[in-house]
VEXROMI-465421 format. One line per field, with one value per residue (C-alpha): residue in three letters; chain; residue number from 0; y, x negated, z negated. Coordinates in nm, 4 decimals. Layout:
res: ALA;... .
chain: A;... .
n: NUM;... .
py: Y;... .
px: X;... .
pz: Z;... .
***
This chain:
res: SER;PRO;CYS;VAL;PHE;TYR;THR;GLY;PHE;ASP;SER;ASP;ASN;SER;SER;GLY;ASP;PHE;SER;GLU;ALA;ASN;HIS;LYS;VAL;ALA;GLU;MET;LEU;ASP;LEU;ASP;PRO;HIS;GLN;SER;ASN;ARG;SER;GLY;LYS;HIS;ASN;GLY;GLU;THR;GLU;ILE;GLN;GLU;ASN;GLY;ILE;LYS;ARG;HIS;ARG;THR;SER;LEU;PRO;ALA;PRO;MET;PHE;SER;ARG;SER;ASP;PHE;SER;VAL;TRP;SER;ILE;LEU;LYS;LYS;CYS;ILE;GLY;LEU;GLU;LEU;SER;LYS;ILE;THR;MET;PRO;ILE;VAL;PHE;ASN;GLU;PRO;LEU;SER;PHE;LEU;GLN;ARG;ILE;THR;GLU;TYR;MET;GLU;HIS;ILE;TYR;LEU;ILE;ASN;LYS;ALA;CYS;SER;HIS;ALA;ASP;PRO;LEU;GLU;ARG;MET;GLN;ALA;VAL;ALA;ALA;PHE;ALA;VAL;SER;ALA;VAL;ALA;SER;GLN;TRP;GLU;ARG;THR;GLY;LYS;PRO;PHE;ASN;PRO;LEU;LEU;GLY;GLU;THR;TYR;GLU;LEU;THR;ARG;GLU;ASP;LEU;GLY;PHE;ARG;PHE;ILE;SER;GLU;GLN;VAL;SER;HIS;HIS;PRO;PRO;ILE;SER;ALA;PHE;TYR;SER;GLU;GLY;LEU;ASN;LYS;ASP;PHE;VAL;PHE;HIS;GLY;SER;ILE;TYR;PRO;LYS;LEU;LYS;PHE;TRP;GLY;LYS;SER;ILE;GLU;ALA;GLU;PRO;ARG;GLY;THR;ILE;THR;LEU;GLU;LEU;LEU;LYS;HIS;ASN;GLU;ALA;TYR;THR;TRP;THR;ASN;PRO;THR;CYS;CYS;VAL;HIS;ASN;VAL;ILE;ILE;GLY;LYS;LEU;TRP;LEU;GLU;GLN;TYR;GLY;THR;VAL;GLU;ILE;VAL;ASN;HIS;SER;THR;GLY;ASP;LYS;CYS;VAL;LEU;ASN;PHE;LYS;PRO;CYS;GLY;LEU;PHE;GLY;LYS;GLU;LEU;HIS;ARG;VAL;GLU;GLY;TYR;ILE;GLN;ASP;LYS;ASN;ARG;LYS;LYS;LEU;CYS;VAL;ILE;TYR;GLY;LYS;TRP;THR;GLU;CYS;LEU;TRP;CYS;THR;ASP;PRO;THR;THR;TYR;GLU;THR;TYR;LYS;LYS;ASN;GLU;ARG;ARG;GLY;GLY;GLU;GLN;LYS;LYS;SER;LYS;PRO;SER;GLU;ASP;VAL;ILE;LYS;SER;GLU;ASN;ASP;GLU;ALA;ASP;ASP;MET;PRO;GLU;VAL;GLN;ASP;THR;VAL;GLN;PHE;ILE;PRO;GLY;SER;LYS;LEU;LEU;TRP;ARG;ILE;ASN;CYS;ARG;PRO;PRO;ASN;SER;SER;GLN;MET;TYR;ASN;PHE;THR;SER;PHE;ALA;VAL;SER;LEU;ASN;GLU;LEU;GLU;LYS;GLY;MET;GLU;ALA;ILE;LEU;ALA;PRO;THR;ASP;CYS;ARG;LEU;ARG;PRO;ASP;ILE;ARG;ASN;MET;GLU;ASN;GLY;ASN;MET;ASP;VAL;ALA;SER;LYS;GLU;LYS;GLU;ARG;LEU;GLU;GLU;LYS;GLN;ARG;ALA;ALA;ARG;LYS;GLU;ARG;ALA;ARG;ASP;GLU;VAL;GLU;TRP;HIS;THR;ARG;TRP;PHE;HIS;GLN;GLY;THR;ASN;PRO;TYR;THR;GLY;THR;SER;ASP;TRP;LEU;TYR;SER;GLY;GLY;TYR;PHE;ASP;ARG;ASP;PHE;SER;ASP;CYS;PRO;ASP;ILE;TYR .
chain: A;A;A;A;A;A;A;A;A;A;A;A;A;A;A;A;A;A;A;A;A;A;A;A;A;A;A;A;A;A;A;A;A;A;A;A;A;A;A;A;A;A;A;A;A;A;A;A;A;A;A;A;A;A;A;A;A;A;A;A;A;A;A;A;A;A;A;A;A;A;A;A;A;A;A;A;A;A;A;A;A;A;A;A;A;A;A;A;A;A;A;A;A;A;A;A;A;A;A;A;A;A;A;A;A;A;A;A;A;A;A;A;A;A;A;A;A;A;A;A;A;A;A;A;A;A;A;A;A;A;A;A;A;A;A;A;A;A;A;A;A;A;A;A;A;A;A;A;A;A;A;A;A;A;A;A;A;A;A;A;A;A;A;A;A;A;A;A;A;A;A;A;A;A;A;A;A;A;A;A;A;A;A;A;A;A;A;A;A;A;A;A;A;A;A;A;A;A;A;A;A;A;A;A;A;A;A;A;A;A;A;A;A;A;A;A;A;A;A;A;A;A;A;A;A;A;A;A;A;A;A;A;A;A;A;A;A;A;A;A;A;A;A;A;A;A;A;A;A;A;A;A;A;A;A;A;A;A;A;A;A;A;A;A;A;A;A;A;A;A;A;A;A;A;A;A;A;A;A;A;A;A;A;A;A;A;A;A;A;A;A;A;A;A;A;A;A;A;A;A;A;A;A;A;A;A;A;A;A;A;A;A;A;A;A;A;A;A;A;A;A;A;A;A;A;A;A;A;A;A;A;A;A;A;A;A;A;A;A;A;A;A;A;A;A;A;A;A;A;A;A;A;A;A;A;A;A;A;A;A;A;A;A;A;A;A;A;A;A;A;A;A;A;A;A;A;A;A;A;A;A;A;A;A;A;A;A;A;A;A;A;A;A;A;A;A;A;A;A;A;A;A;A;A;A;A;A;A;A;A;A;A;A;A;A;A;A;A;A;A;A;A;A;A;A;A;A;A;A;A;A;A;A;A;A;A;A;A;A;A;A;A;A;A;A;A;A;A;A;A;A;A;A;A;A;A;A;A;A;A;A;A;A;A;A;A;A;A;A;A;A;A;A;A;A;A .
n: 0;1;2;3;4;5;6;7;8;9;10;11;12;13;14;15;16;17;18;19;20;21;22;23;24;25;26;27;28;29;30;31;32;33;34;35;36;37;38;39;40;41;42;43;44;45;46;47;48;49;50;51;52;53;54;55;56;57;58;59;60;61;62;63;64;65;66;67;68;69;70;71;72;73;74;75;76;77;78;79;80;81;82;83;84;85;86;87;88;89;90;91;92;93;94;95;96;97;98;99;100;101;102;103;104;105;106;107;108;109;110;111;112;113;114;115;116;117;118;119;120;121;122;123;124;125;126;127;128;129;130;131;132;133;134;135;136;137;138;139;140;141;142;143;144;145;146;147;148;149;150;151;152;153;154;155;156;157;158;159;160;161;162;163;164;165;166;167;168;169;170;171;172;173;174;175;176;177;178;179;180;181;182;183;184;185;186;187;188;189;190;191;192;193;194;195;196;197;198;199;200;201;202;203;204;205;206;207;208;209;210;211;212;213;214;215;216;217;218;219;220;221;222;223;224;225;226;227;228;229;230;231;232;233;234;235;236;237;238;239;240;241;242;243;244;245;246;247;248;249;250;251;252;253;254;255;256;257;258;259;260;261;262;263;264;265;266;267;268;269;270;271;272;273;274;275;276;277;278;279;280;281;282;283;284;285;286;287;288;289;290;291;292;293;294;295;296;297;298;299;300;301;302;303;304;305;306;307;308;309;310;311;312;313;314;315;316;317;318;319;320;321;322;323;324;325;326;327;328;329;330;331;332;333;334;335;336;337;338;339;340;341;342;343;344;345;346;347;348;349;350;351;352;353;354;355;356;357;358;359;360;361;362;363;364;365;366;367;368;369;370;371;372;373;374;375;376;377;378;379;380;381;382;383;384;385;386;387;388;389;390;391;392;393;394;395;396;397;398;399;400;401;402;403;404;405;406;407;408;409;410;411;412;413;414;415;416;417;418;419;420;421;422;423;424;425;426;427;428;429;430;431;432;433;434;435;436;437;438;439;440;441;442;443;444;445;446;447;448;449;450;451;452;453;454;455;456;457;458;459;460;461;462;463;464;465;466;467;468;469;470;471;472;473;474;475 .
py: -0.2569;-0.1907;-0.5186;-0.7361;-1.0299;-0.9650;-0.7709;-0.9415;-1.1393;-0.9747;-1.0110;-0.8884;-1.2158;-1.4344;-1.6022;-1.4839;-1.7946;-1.5613;-1.2946;-1.4834;-1.4812;-1.0886;-1.0481;-1.2900;-1.0175;-0.8099;-0.9837;-0.9613;-0.7094;-0.5525;-0.7085;-0.4035;-0.1528;0.0660;-0.0438;0.1958;0.5385;0.6316;0.9504;1.0958;1.4325;1.4843;1.3668;1.7566;1.9851;2.0249;2.2351;2.4755;2.5301;2.9104;2.8698;2.7898;2.4726;2.2564;1.9637;1.6229;1.3572;1.2296;0.9098;0.7964;0.8464;0.5139;0.2027;-0.1013;-0.4073;-0.7079;-0.9182;-1.2323;-1.3884;-1.4226;-1.7115;-1.6435;-2.0517;-2.0738;-1.8809;-2.0047;-2.4046;-2.3167;-2.1774;-2.4329;-2.5161;-2.1967;-1.8552;-1.6759;-1.3860;-1.5481;-1.5437;-1.2441;-1.1898;-1.0542;-0.6662;-0.7972;-0.8948;-0.5238;-0.2100;0.0916;0.2182;0.1098;-0.0810;0.1969;0.4242;0.1791;0.2327;0.6236;0.4969;0.5013;0.8528;0.8177;0.8722;1.1550;1.2659;1.0415;1.0677;1.4421;1.3124;1.1106;1.3946;1.6226;1.3909;1.4698;1.1912;0.8576;0.5993;0.8153;0.8544;0.5307;0.4635;0.7052;0.5269;0.1607;0.3149;0.4453;0.1215;-0.0673;0.2083;0.1520;-0.1439;-0.0422;0.0273;-0.3031;-0.4024;-0.5630;-0.4719;-0.7457;-0.6236;-0.6398;-0.3267;-0.2745;-0.4297;-0.0965;-0.1167;-0.0718;0.2305;0.3891;0.6244;0.7579;1.1245;1.2972;1.6582;1.6889;2.1118;2.0194;1.7055;1.8364;1.5759;1.4545;1.1454;0.9695;0.5763;0.4161;0.0805;-0.0213;-0.3524;-0.6074;-0.9413;-0.9632;-0.7271;-0.3991;-0.1263;0.2038;0.4791;0.7742;1.0396;1.3438;1.6286;1.9893;2.0933;1.8482;1.7070;1.3689;1.0926;0.7778;0.5847;0.2051;-0.0912;-0.3691;-0.7068;-0.8965;-1.2913;-1.4618;-1.8410;-2.0081;-2.2653;-2.3998;-2.1684;-1.8599;-1.6458;-1.5731;-1.2255;-1.2568;-0.8829;-0.7970;-0.4788;-0.2634;0.0424;0.3390;0.6320;0.9509;1.2224;1.4413;1.6777;1.3694;1.2512;0.9057;0.6084;0.3534;0.0249;-0.2483;-0.5092;-0.5209;-0.8187;-1.0972;-1.0869;-1.3742;-1.3827;-1.6584;-1.8365;-1.7631;-2.0832;-2.0531;-1.8227;-1.4385;-1.3116;-1.1966;-1.0983;-1.1905;-0.9644;-1.2344;-1.2513;-1.0491;-0.6288;-0.5416;-0.2309;-0.0696;0.2765;0.2488;0.5661;0.4530;0.0503;0.0510;-0.1899;-0.2689;-0.6452;-0.6210;-0.9475;-0.9955;-1.2910;-1.5353;-1.6038;-1.9761;-2.2190;-2.0190;-1.6949;-1.5699;-1.4407;-1.2040;-0.9465;-0.9208;-0.7465;-0.7800;-0.6179;-0.4595;-0.1895;-0.2778;-0.0229;-0.1622;-0.3976;-0.5382;-0.4060;-0.3629;-0.0372;-0.0611;-0.3398;-0.2708;-0.4062;-0.3489;-0.4963;-0.3554;-0.2827;-0.0779;0.0242;0.0725;0.1114;0.1355;0.0207;-0.0783;-0.4433;-0.4699;-0.3092;-0.5779;-0.9076;-0.8153;-0.7990;-1.1363;-1.3024;-1.1814;-1.2977;-1.6376;-1.6908;-1.5977;-1.3146;-1.0731;-0.8495;-0.6593;-0.5161;-0.1866;0.1004;0.3957;0.6718;0.9865;1.2219;0.9328;0.9179;1.2956;1.3497;1.0479;1.1517;1.4934;1.4063;1.3130;1.5401;1.3041;1.0644;0.7485;0.5981;0.2638;-0.0364;-0.1056;-0.5150;-0.4428;-0.5409;-0.2174;-0.2396;0.0456;0.2994;0.2257;0.4594;0.5187;0.5067;0.5093;0.4270;0.3843;0.6507;0.6066;0.4957;0.7049;0.6113;0.4908;0.2958;-0.0847;0.0685;0.2023;-0.1207;-0.0505;0.2916;0.4492;0.8946;0.8903;0.6004;0.7755;1.0524;0.8942;0.8506;1.2257;1.4033;1.7778;2.0754;2.1601;1.8426;1.6857;1.9492;1.9168;1.5026;1.2769;1.1127;0.7819;0.8952;0.5932;0.8899;0.8898;0.5133;0.4408;0.1321;0.2374;0.5179;0.3707;0.0836;0.4127;0.5390;0.2339;0.1768;-0.2148;-0.3509;-0.0381;-0.1626;-0.4767;-0.3755;-0.1497;-0.3327;-0.5820;-0.3522;-0.2264;-0.5172;-0.6606;-0.3176;-0.3678;-0.7391;-0.5645;-0.3338;-0.5961;-0.8090;-0.4796;-0.4642;-0.7631;-0.7919;-0.4475;-0.5557;-0.2690;-0.2826;-0.0984;0.1874;0.3493;0.6807;0.7945;0.5424;0.3105;-0.0112;0.0477;-0.0202;0.1072;0.2607;0.1475;-0.2533;-0.2597;-0.4831;-0.4512;-0.1717;0.1562;0.4589;0.8330;0.9509;1.2612;1.5100;1.4067;1.7707;1.9612;1.8333;1.7970;1.5163;1.4922;1.1770;0.9630;0.5704;0.5797;0.3936;0.3932 .
px: -0.3570;-0.0213;0.1243;-0.1443;-0.0223;0.1830;-0.0127;-0.2049;0.1149;0.1769;-0.0686;-0.1773;-0.3447;0.0364;0.1588;0.4987;0.6981;0.8519;1.0304;1.3248;1.4009;1.2906;1.6132;1.8360;1.7620;1.8522;2.1685;2.3176;2.2583;2.4348;2.7522;2.7911;2.9242;2.8203;2.4717;2.2807;2.2321;2.3587;2.2514;2.0903;2.1125;1.7924;1.6490;1.6576;1.3779;1.1587;1.3622;1.1907;1.1720;1.2267;0.9002;0.7823;0.6367;0.7903;1.0617;1.0208;1.2553;1.4501;1.6336;1.5921;1.8007;2.0055;1.9989;1.8352;2.0628;2.1091;1.8726;2.0328;2.1384;1.7595;1.5290;1.1901;1.0991;1.2940;0.9817;0.7544;0.8409;0.6515;0.3616;0.2197;-0.1779;-0.1589;-0.3894;-0.1043;-0.3307;-0.1800;0.2303;0.4433;0.7291;1.0944;1.1051;1.4220;1.1734;0.9882;0.9751;0.9298;0.6260;0.2359;0.0655;-0.2081;0.1491;0.1035;-0.2374;-0.1619;0.0760;-0.2305;-0.2249;0.1145;-0.0291;-0.3180;-0.2837;-0.4962;-0.8063;-0.7510;-0.7236;-1.0127;-1.1780;-1.0992;-1.2204;-1.5577;-1.6162;-1.7300;-1.4055;-1.1490;-1.2209;-1.2861;-0.9043;-0.8027;-0.9574;-0.8136;-0.4501;-0.5076;-0.5813;-0.2817;-0.0631;-0.2014;-0.0292;0.2884;0.4482;0.4634;0.7109;1.0030;0.8746;0.9325;0.9099;0.6605;0.4856;0.4305;0.0312;-0.0845;-0.1893;-0.6074;-0.7080;-0.4152;-0.4161;-0.3145;-0.3010;-0.1314;-0.2257;-0.0757;-0.1283;0.0932;-0.1002;-0.4012;-0.5544;-0.5853;-0.5740;-0.7268;-0.6824;-0.7117;-0.7424;-0.9911;-1.0293;-0.8066;-0.9229;-0.9338;-0.7400;-0.8970;-0.7314;-1.0731;-0.9617;-1.0621;-0.9088;-1.0361;-0.9682;-0.8276;-1.0747;-1.3602;-1.3199;-1.3724;-1.3639;-1.1548;-1.2546;-1.2517;-1.1630;-0.9052;-0.9427;-0.6422;-0.7402;-0.3678;-0.2756;0.0957;0.0938;0.4936;0.6494;0.4398;0.2561;-0.0667;-0.3727;-0.6511;-0.7488;-1.1350;-1.2721;-1.4337;-1.2457;-1.4494;-1.3613;-1.6511;-1.5667;-1.7549;-1.8137;-1.9353;-2.1795;-1.9981;-1.8888;-1.6238;-1.5813;-1.3478;-1.1082;-0.7756;-0.5766;-0.4416;-0.1091;0.1704;0.5071;0.7707;1.0366;0.9779;1.1623;1.4671;1.6159;1.5230;1.2345;0.9813;0.6260;0.3148;0.0007;-0.2894;-0.6747;-0.9522;-1.0354;-1.3764;-1.4381;-1.7463;-1.8909;-2.2213;-2.3501;-2.3116;-2.2912;-1.9689;-1.7025;-1.3486;-1.2086;-0.8884;-0.7179;-0.4382;-0.2241;0.0051;0.3582;0.3079;0.5005;0.8408;0.7527;0.6318;0.2806;0.4895;0.3512;0.0960;-0.2681;-0.4801;-0.8812;-1.1249;-1.3626;-1.7436;-2.0631;-2.4033;-2.4781;-2.1457;-1.9778;-1.5672;-1.4420;-1.1164;-0.8451;-0.6207;-0.2139;0.1009;0.2909;0.1684;0.5015;0.6237;0.3265;-0.0212;-0.1693;-0.5564;-0.6134;-0.9291;-1.0017;-0.9968;-0.6208;-0.5652;-0.7447;-0.5727;-0.2346;-0.2939;-0.3491;-0.0861;0.1220;-0.0779;0.0529;0.4346;0.3981;0.7249;0.6341;0.9282;0.8997;0.8098;0.9303;0.7118;0.8889;0.9230;0.6828;0.4060;0.5034;0.4802;0.1569;-0.0110;0.0749;0.1072;0.3709;0.6488;0.8552;0.8255;0.8867;1.2027;1.3913;1.2477;1.3915;0.9867;0.9591;0.5685;0.5048;0.4545;0.0950;0.1626;-0.1297;-0.1798;-0.2147;-0.0673;-0.2406;0.0438;0.4060;0.5255;0.7271;1.1235;1.2845;1.4838;1.8852;1.9330;1.6122;1.7757;1.9209;1.5679;1.3564;1.2598;1.0695;0.9679;1.0318;0.6650;0.6991;1.0660;0.8445;0.5993;0.6994;0.9056;0.8132;0.8037;0.9510;0.6156;0.3707;0.3986;0.1852;-0.1342;-0.1079;-0.3891;-0.1513;-0.2424;-0.0832;0.2024;0.5204;0.4430;0.5141;0.8310;0.9051;0.8744;1.0783;1.3711;1.4026;1.3848;1.6791;1.8714;1.8459;1.7120;1.7687;1.5343;1.2384;1.1962;1.1738;0.9232;0.7676;0.7213;0.6218;0.3934;0.2733;0.1768;-0.0260;-0.1774;-0.3213;-0.2967;-0.6042;-0.7886;-0.7902;-0.9380;-1.1699;-1.2699;-1.2669;-1.5235;-1.7186;-1.6179;-1.6855;-1.3596;-1.5369;-1.3857;-1.3169;-1.3486;-1.5017;-1.8201;-2.0072;-2.2030;-2.3385;-2.1231;-2.3872;-2.2838;-2.2233;-2.5077;-2.1791;-2.0337;-1.8067;-1.6368;-1.7394;-1.5987;-1.7739;-1.5970;-1.4366;-1.0890;-0.9556;-1.1522;-0.8049;-1.0394;-0.8525;-0.9283;-1.0839;-0.8100;-0.7289;-0.3069;-0.1928;0.2142 .
pz: -0.0881;0.0333;0.0996;0.3123;0.3008;0.6711;0.8493;1.1480;1.2502;1.5203;1.7552;2.1139;2.1636;2.1260;2.3957;2.3264;2.2726;1.9878;2.2197;2.2913;1.8570;1.8859;2.2147;1.9601;1.7134;1.9396;2.0165;1.6722;1.5116;1.8207;1.6904;1.4476;1.5955;1.2847;1.3149;1.5347;1.5937;1.2507;1.2452;0.8810;0.6810;0.6283;1.0748;1.0855;1.0079;0.6322;0.3582;0.2493;-0.0958;-0.2761;-0.3723;-0.0177;-0.1114;0.1693;0.0768;0.2428;0.2743;0.0558;0.2739;0.6196;0.9545;0.8952;0.6603;0.6476;0.7947;0.6183;0.6648;0.5689;0.8559;0.9543;0.8330;0.7780;0.7890;1.1651;1.3125;1.0217;1.1231;1.4084;1.3282;1.0895;1.1656;1.3598;1.2449;1.1321;1.2857;1.6264;1.5537;1.6293;1.4384;1.5550;1.3996;1.1573;0.8619;0.9487;0.7741;0.9466;0.8015;1.0111;0.7796;0.8132;0.6639;0.3917;0.2484;0.2654;-0.0585;-0.2367;-0.2576;-0.4472;-0.8029;-0.7347;-1.0544;-1.2128;-1.0027;-1.0649;-1.4376;-1.3810;-1.2355;-1.5865;-1.8305;-1.9526;-2.1403;-1.9242;-2.0990;-2.0303;-1.6263;-1.5993;-1.8138;-1.5242;-1.2333;-1.3759;-1.3756;-1.0503;-0.9211;-1.0674;-0.8988;-0.5794;-0.5566;-0.7190;-0.4370;-0.3405;-0.5994;-0.4648;-0.0364;0.1354;0.4914;0.7218;0.7857;1.1801;1.2181;1.3434;1.7474;1.8479;1.7957;1.6299;1.3491;1.0578;0.9206;0.6384;0.4891;0.1321;-0.0184;-0.2846;-0.4124;-0.3166;-0.0677;0.3628;0.4414;0.7685;0.8779;1.2096;1.3405;1.4004;1.4772;1.6212;1.5870;1.3049;1.1733;1.0192;0.8808;0.7386;0.5526;0.4021;0.1815;-0.0232;-0.2558;-0.0630;-0.3706;-0.2733;-0.6442;-0.4605;-0.1768;-0.1785;0.1639;0.2341;0.5013;0.4986;0.6188;0.4809;0.5170;0.5919;0.4848;0.4537;0.1666;0.3824;0.0930;0.0808;0.2165;0.0404;0.1832;-0.0197;0.0495;0.1994;0.1923;-0.0932;-0.2190;-0.3342;-0.4969;-0.5664;-0.8058;-0.6893;-1.0024;-1.2747;-0.9143;-1.0280;-0.7486;-0.8559;-0.5785;-0.6525;-0.4425;-0.4657;-0.5787;-0.4016;-0.2990;-0.1971;-0.1182;-0.2158;-0.1346;0.2245;0.3504;0.0914;-0.2092;-0.2591;-0.1241;-0.4698;-0.4880;-0.7014;-0.6895;-0.8963;-0.9122;-1.0859;-1.0023;-1.0976;-1.0975;-1.1361;-1.2362;-1.0487;-1.2348;-1.5718;-1.5445;-1.7569;-1.5798;-1.6356;-1.5549;-1.4700;-1.4498;-1.2798;-1.3747;-1.2211;-1.2803;-1.4616;-1.4900;-1.6912;-1.5557;-1.9121;-1.6957;-1.4038;-1.3394;-1.6565;-1.6379;-1.9073;-1.9664;-2.0684;-2.0099;-2.1353;-2.0801;-1.9191;-2.2293;-2.2343;-2.5304;-2.5279;-2.5354;-2.5115;-2.4368;-2.1185;-2.1056;-1.9443;-1.5897;-1.2336;-1.2018;-1.5087;-1.7378;-1.8700;-2.2115;-2.3435;-2.7449;-2.9466;-2.9064;-3.2547;-3.2657;-3.0039;-3.1435;-3.5052;-3.3331;-3.0452;-3.4044;-3.5996;-3.2786;-3.3116;-3.6762;-3.5511;-3.7345;-3.7647;-3.4716;-3.3531;-2.9974;-3.0936;-2.8034;-2.7774;-2.9040;-2.6142;-2.8617;-2.7781;-2.4021;-2.4285;-2.6399;-2.4004;-2.0803;-1.8923;-1.6630;-1.8820;-1.7438;-1.4039;-1.5881;-1.4501;-1.7611;-1.7367;-1.9808;-2.0811;-2.1125;-2.1867;-2.5720;-2.7135;-2.9626;-3.1861;-3.1634;-2.7878;-2.5734;-2.2433;-1.8933;-1.6175;-1.6087;-1.2395;-1.0510;-1.0428;-0.7032;-0.5456;-0.6271;-0.2222;-0.2227;-0.2563;0.1498;0.2225;0.2427;-0.1055;-0.0100;-0.3008;-0.2123;-0.0950;0.1150;0.3081;0.3240;0.5557;0.8904;0.9228;1.2493;1.0780;1.3764;1.5521;1.3908;1.8123;1.8669;1.5941;1.6203;1.7739;2.0355;1.8146;1.5532;1.3948;1.3629;1.7894;1.7370;1.9629;1.8192;1.3878;1.5661;1.6932;1.4223;1.1940;1.3646;1.2856;1.7053;1.5882;1.9873;2.1380;1.8359;1.9452;2.3078;2.3110;2.0270;2.2746;2.5378;2.3610;2.2625;2.5984;2.6566;2.4805;2.6321;2.9583;2.8451;2.6368;2.9390;3.1492;2.9887;2.9779;3.3206;3.3120;3.1303;2.8273;2.4973;2.2762;2.0773;1.7302;1.7525;1.3448;1.2067;1.2169;1.0725;0.8241;0.5027;0.1363;-0.0737;-0.3693;-0.3037;-0.0225;0.1534;0.5453;0.5330;0.7508;0.7298;0.7877;1.1323;1.0627;1.2964;1.2863;1.1579;1.4610;1.6390;1.9875;2.0413;2.4386;2.4400;2.1987;2.4155;2.5283;2.2875;2.3143 .
***
């Protein structure tokens, strides 16, 4: 899941006690005359490539400001014992994306879904789906900024003809915060949907988010459905030191058609950090026979090998056999991965077991990523408002949110005031509904039962792309 640990901090239920922190932030940021109103080269129209394919922007309009003057602890120490979903955090801890846009980052490695669709062998399909599930959390690496909490009724749509999908999400509940999403292949080859409801815990030095909610991927040609839940995400050093991120827990991917199962163990860091970012697991058939072993790091790459090779290698390692850290040659990588041309020059720290097959490797971040909230190239393009887009977007789309837009443009003081105004407007609307005894109705999703797991889920009602936005709520 996109970085779920922070979603739910901004609340229409909060008392507004922290608004003075927002104003303080704005004042402090105003001291730097270079920081606001910085215009970027790529803030204009989307460029067109020679072959007619749209080129998305490669940088944000304004660089990120320094967070070094601010302490998360100064805010959180007032929150001990409180439910985190009732706290409003100053904008300085945000990144200029809504949580709905953050969820869309699942689609960055869509080539893995395409790969799964193209394989005739169910084992190879499961390998590709497992790689997709791991890649979905990879964009969180070094992303310690908090996405904006979506307003109730907020939506986000993304159509990428070059990547072959369209995506729609809606904030369907505010307390608890639940985001529902639905994506489909433009070639009608897959459907990908789910809902995310993160359960937040503040442990004093860290913030932990357990992501509730089921994720479902349907491969239509193969008449197969896979379901899983994301690992737990934790941000460390919220009081002092450099913030860092960890994912841990067991992710079980079930193929409901064949009974095959992939069990992935996202390992906790451990005392000396030896296990940091490591993922290890296996795929088993319905009779629990292990078909292959998967290993790697969610921040780097994922490999698979057969169980016997893996066990032999591990035994030798335990015996202290001379295991030289062999790195796969470029030839191996190219033969095992269709995307070899797009591969970054990454120094793998994963110990490669000879004979393994590469399932996935992380995309290279743009060179200016650290000045852009550690965004990937895909994330940089998500809030781009292209010419003519405003006329066709739903009025509830994240791209039209004034606080996110101002933050992206480097106008931090305006962004902070807008964020407060929107939260106040949301509180007022909720009070009005309570007074008139009017229930909130979601627009594009409805509550139902996941057909594969039998658990409660939010399902897409359809119709969004017909573009009848006449009864959308006024949330901005």
